[in-house]
N, C-alpha and C positions, 0 to 999 in steps of 0.2 A: 260105501264106507261103513266100517263097523259101528254099530249103534252106540257102543260105549268102549272107549279105547284108553289104555294106559301107556304112557310114554315116559320111561325113566322116572317113575314115582309121581306122575301126575295123571289124574283120571278126568276125562271130559267126554261128554256126549256130542260128538261132532255132527251126527245126523240131526240132532235137535238144533244145534247152532245153525246149520244150513237152512232148516225150515224157518226158524225165526228170522234169520237174516234175509231170506227170500221175501218174506212179508214186508220187512222194512224197505228193501230195495225197490219193490214195486210201488210202495207209497211214495218213496223219494222221487221216483221217475215221474209220478203224477204231479207232485208238487213242483218239480223242476220245470215241467212243461207249462204249468200254470203261471209260475212267477218269473220264468225266464232267467233263473239263477241256479247254479250248481247246488245240489243238496247232498247231505251226508247221512247215510243210513247206519244206525248203530244197533247192535244186538248183543245182549248179555245172557250167558248161560252159567249154571253152577259148575263147580269143579272141586276135586279133592287134591290138595297139593302137599307133598311131603315137606317136612322141615328141611330147609337148606336148598331145596330144588331151585327156587327162583333166583337165589344168589348165584348159584352155579350157572344157570342158564343165562343170567345177565352177563356174567363174565365171559362165557363162551361167545355170546353175540357180540360183545364189545371187542373181543380178540379177533373175531372174524372181520369186523368192520375195520379194525386197524390194519389187517392184512389185505383188505380190498377185495374180499371174496364176493361173489355175486349174491349169495344168500344173506348178506349182512345189511343191516340198516345203519345209516350214519349216526342217528341219534338214539340214545338209550337213557332212560330215567329210572331211578329207584328212590322210593320214599317210604320210610318206616315211621308210622305215627308213634308218638310217645305214649307211655302208660302200659299197664299190664294187658289191656285189651286193644292195644294199638294194632292196626292192620298194616300189612306190607303191600305196597303197590309197585309194580314194575311195568314200564311202558316201552314198547318197541316200535320203531319206525314212525313215520308221519303220514297222515292222510294226504293224498295228492293235492297240491296247492294250499294245503292248510298248515304251512309252517312259515313263520315270519322271522327274519333275521335283520336287525337294524343297527345303525350306528348313530351316536349323538344323544343328547339329553332328552330329545322328544321321543325316544323309543318307548317310553311308558305310555305316551298318548297314542302312538301307533298300535301298540299292543292292545290297548283298551278298545280302540275302534275295531281291530280285527276280531277280538274276542266277542264283542257284541254282535258282529255280523255272523260269525261262525255259530254261535249258540242259537241264533235264529234259524239257521239252516240245517239243524240236526233233526232227523226223524227218529224218534225214540219213544219209549214208554217211561213213566216215572221210575220204574224199577231198573232201568238200564243204567249201568255205571259209566258215566261219561265225564272225563276230566281233561283239562288242558294243563300242560306244565310250562312254567316260565322261569327264566333266569336272567339276571341283569348284572353287568359289571359294577364294580365299586364306583368307577368314574369312567366317562367316555374315553375312547382310545385316542390315538392309534395304539393298538396292542403290540407289545414287544414279547420276544421269546421269554418263557415257553408258551405264552398265551396266543400265539399267532393262530388264526383260524377261528378264534372265539369272538362272537359278536358282542356289541355293547348290550344288546337285548335280544331275547329269543322267546317265541311263543310257539309251542308245538301241540298239535292235536294228534295223539298217538293212533297208529293203525291197530295195534293190539295192546290191550291193557289188562294186566293180571291183578287180582286182589286176593290176598291170603289172610285169613284170621288166625289168631294164635292156636286155635284148635285144629287147623288144617283145612277147614272148609273155606271156600272162596268162589270167585267168579272169573270168567274171562270175557272181555268185551272186544268185539271186532267192528271196525268202522270202514265203510266203503263209500267213496265219492261217486255220485251219480250225476253225470253231466246233463246239461240242458238238451243236448242233441241225442241223449241215450234213447235207444229204441224202446217203444212200449211192448215190443215182441217179447213174450215170456222167455223164449229160449236165449235171446240176447242178454236179458237181465239175469237169467240163471247162470250165464257164463261169468258175470261179475261175481256172483256168489261162490261159484266153484273156484274161481281164481283166489278169492279171499280165504276160503277154507284151505286151499292148497298151500297158501302162504303160511297159514298157521301150522299146518302139518309139517312143513319144512322146518319151521322154527322149533317145533317139538322134537323132531327127529334129529336135528343138527345141534341143538343147543342145550340138551338136557343132561349131558354126561359131564361130571366134574372133570376139570383139567388136572392132569398129573404131571409130575416131573418125568424126565426121560427114563429113569430107572423103574417107573411104574408105582412108586410109593407116593402117598399123599404129600403135598407140599407142607413143610413144617416151619422152618425158620427162614426168614426172607431177607433180612435187612442188614446193611452195613451203614452206620452213621458216619457222615463225612464232615460234620460240623456245619457252621452257617455258610450258606451259599454265597453271600455277598459281603457281609461284615463279620469280622471276628468279634468275640465277646467284648474285648476291650474297646474296639472301635464303636460298637453299638452303645456301650455304657458311656463312652465319651460324647456320643451324640446326645444321649439323655441329659448329661450334665450341661452341655452347651445349650440345649433346647430349654431346659428349666430356667437357665439364666435369662434367655430371651423372653420367656413367659413372664418372669418376675419383672422385666422391664416394660411389660404391657403389650407385647407384640400380639399375643393371643391369650384367651382365657384357658384353653386346653387344646392339646394336640395328641391324637393317637398315633403312636409310632410303631410300625410293624416290622417284623423280621422274618426271614425264611431260612429254615434249616434243610440241608440237602441229605438225602439218603440214596443208597443204591443197592443192587442185588435182588430186585424183585424177581420172583420165580413164577412160572405158570401155577395158577391157583391162588395167587396172593389176594386178588380182589374179592372173591367170594369169601375167603377166610377172614379178611379184614372187616368186611361188612358184617359178617356173622358175629365177630368179636365186639364190634361197636354196638350192635343191637343188644347183645347180652350184657355188656358191661355198663352201658349208658341207656337203660330203658326209659329214663325220663327225658331223653333228648330225641330230636328228629334226626334220624340217620338218612343221609342222602348220597346219591351218586349220579353224575351226569357224564356221559361219554360223548365226545365229539372227535371223530376220526381216530387217530392213534392215542389220544390223551383222555384221561378220566379225572374228574374233580369229585372228591368224596369227603365226607366228614360226619361229625355228630355234634350238632349245635343245640345249645340250651335256650336260645333266644328266639322268640316269636316276634318278628317285626310288626305284623298285623294279621289278624284273622277276622273273618266275617261269616255270620250264619245266614241262611236263606231268609231269616226274618229281619236282617239288617243289624243285628247285634254285632258290635265291633270290639275287639280287644287288642291291646298292645302290651308287650312285656318290656319293662325298663330294667336292664341288667347293667350295672356298672359298679365297680369296687369288688376286689377279689382278695380272698385269704385261703390258705391251704386247709385241708382237713387234718384233724388230729389223729394220732396213732391210737389214742384211747378216747372214750366218750368225754372224760374230764378235759383232756387237752383240746378236743374238738370244740367244746363249749367255750373254752378260753379264747381260742382263735376266732370263733364266731362273735363273741362279745367284743373282742378287740376290733373286729371289722365294723360292728355297729357303732363303736365309740370313736373310730378313726375320723379325725376332722378332714384329712385329705380325701379319704374314700367317700365320706358323706357329701363333701362339696362336689366331687366328681359325679356322684350319683344324682345330686340335685340339679346339676346342669342338664342331664339327660331328661329327667322328669319334666323340668320346666319347658324344654324344647318340645317334648311330645304334646304337652298340654296346649302350647301355642300352635303347633302344627295341626292339631285336630280341630282347631277353631274354624268354623265355616263348613267343615265336613261332617261333624257329628254333633249330636245333642245329648243332654243328660250325661256328660262326661264325669266319671267318678274316679277320684284319685285318693288313695289312702294318705293320711297325714305323715306317716313315717314308713320307711322301708322295712322289710323283713328279710330273713335269710333264705336263700335258695341253695340247698345242699346237693352237690353232685359227688360222684365217687372220689374225685381227686381235688376238687376245689369247692368253695362256697362263695356266693355272690350276694351283694345287696340287691334286693328285688322289690319292685313296685309294680303291681298289675294295674293297668288303666283300662277302664271299661266305658262304653258309650253306645250310641245308636246312630247309624248312618242316616244322613239326610236323604230324601228321595232322589235328589239329583246327583248323589255321590256314589262311587263304587269302590271296591277294595283296591283296584289298581290306582285310583285317585289317591287313596290313603298311602299306598306304598310310595308313589311318586313324591307326595308331600313329605313323608317321613325320612326317606333315604337321601343321603346317609345321616343317621342320627349322630349326636355327639359321642355316643358310646363307641363308634367305629371311625369317626372323623375328628371331631373336636368342635370348638366354638371360638369365634363365629364360623359357621359351617363352610361357606364358600372359601373363605381365607384359609381355613384349616385343610380343606381338600387340596388346595393349591400348594400349601406348605408341605403336606405329606408327600406330594409328588417330588418336591425338592429334597426333602430330608431322607426319604427311603431310596434304596439302591436298586429297586426292582419294581416291576409292574404287578400291582395287586391282582389284575384281571378280575375274576369273579369272586375272589376271596373278599369277605365282608360285604358282598353284594346281596340283593334280595333274591331268594329262590323259593318257588312255591307252586301251588296249583289252584285252579278254579274249576267249578263244576257248572252244569247247565242251569242251575237255579240261582247262580250269583254268589254262592258260598265259596270259601277258599281260605287258605292259610299261606302266608309268606314268612319265611324265617330269614335271619341274617346268617350267611354262610361262614360260620366261624368253626374253630377246632377242625381244620380241614387241610387237605393236601391235593396237589395236582401231580398225577403220575403220567410219565411219558416213557415208554419202553421199560427198562429195568430200573429207572430212577424216579425219584419223587421229590417235590418241594413241600415242606410242612410249614404252615403259616401260623403266626401268633402276633398279637399286638397289645399294647398297653396305653392307657390314658395318662399322658404326662401333664403334670401340673407344675406350678412354680416351685413347690417344695418337694418334688419327686427325688427319691434317692436312687441313683443308678443301679446299685447292687440289688436293691429290693425289686426294682422294675424288671431287671434281668431274671431274677428268680421267679417272678410272677409269670413271665412269658414261658419259662421252662415248665411250670405247672400246666399252662395252657397247651403246650406241645405234647404233653403226656398221652392224651387219648389216641392220637394218630401214631405216636411212637409205639405204644403198647399194642395197638391193633396190628401193626405191621411186624413187630419184632417177636411177639409172644409165641411160644410153642403151643401146638395143638393141646388143648386140655388145660392150659395154664389159666389160672384165675387172675384177673386184674382188679384187685380191690382198691382200698384207699392207698 
């Protein structure tokens, strides 16, 4: 193998990767023989990755998986961290036996058990980038179209994990399972290393070229809007009016009512272009994509459900209450102050903050909650925002916090269990993973889970775009409709905009 090879705008020293991975595999074989349990060898090397390459490769791999080609992996994950220095992570495939798919409410507990076992079985150095990716449905199934094939919960240990910093520097991590019966013979173990390196080479060779339309030109405009997939505007507003009356009668304190808008006309190249636009237009959001078979779930969410550092520090974002951005700074300030002064929005927000504080009880200490919310401004909307901070108890984990918090009143309502059941009756579609927890965990116990909002599920050349609103007893149907239109803008703009078009306020 060439000592330093460039494939379609990515540079990586494959010989170094083989050397490092060989050391880890040999150590994993020794540990597996000693403990009688399969071990996983992980090795990370540096790379240089051109802007846009990972998004294009991610789409090419997803397209191959949808077509059922031999070189494709069923699962693909993309995660862009927020902020100017946020890194882009792309995961491909799953380490053999290290992928869990579950149904039912206890999928959080099963994921927590698997994660603790897997992290104990990884042979790595502190400098190796090892991450698990996990996603969960808003509510347990059974799943209905178009979410068929998506589990209630999923935890994947990627076979290949890319990381790119904004300056183009990055890493690639390759993981190899080493069975208990693996031979200690060096040549047999070397075969495992060569197989892993060849898999990476095939990924580089096959998935590094951007997809094009048949005429050879870059994909530009993709989408035809077909209106709401399940309810007309008037039907949805009527639901809001009837629901508000039921809330006024004391049936619930709050209910989040979601809607799904349908679009069609996706062309080859749409996924990489949409992800790039989301990354550039919403730098303060987590941009994500998860591919399962022929479908892909993607979005740009502003809401962190829960995060945890290796030192046990835990944080939760409370986002509830929405207003548009203004066309001028003066108008923007008026809208923001109106949101802060809105009794309906403040009441909706306080429900969420109260729930988070109660949910963290028993899991965290030193919980700190500001007395009043502040504004969180995004390119197209602004939210009431309250950051909650604390420290995990020794017996608690991030997945414990996610299980306790999800679903929050911001995406379900109050009381929670009654609201989840009511949402299933009032909504005309299966939410699937929309508004569910999505995130990552590392080998040191740190991680972040977001609420999968401002999102869409694509299947073939069609997609469903999701948005929801917290309905209170005094909700105005027209205002609630307009608010959901604002929340649909990120995905509409990402899919519809022409190359080079800016999506501002």
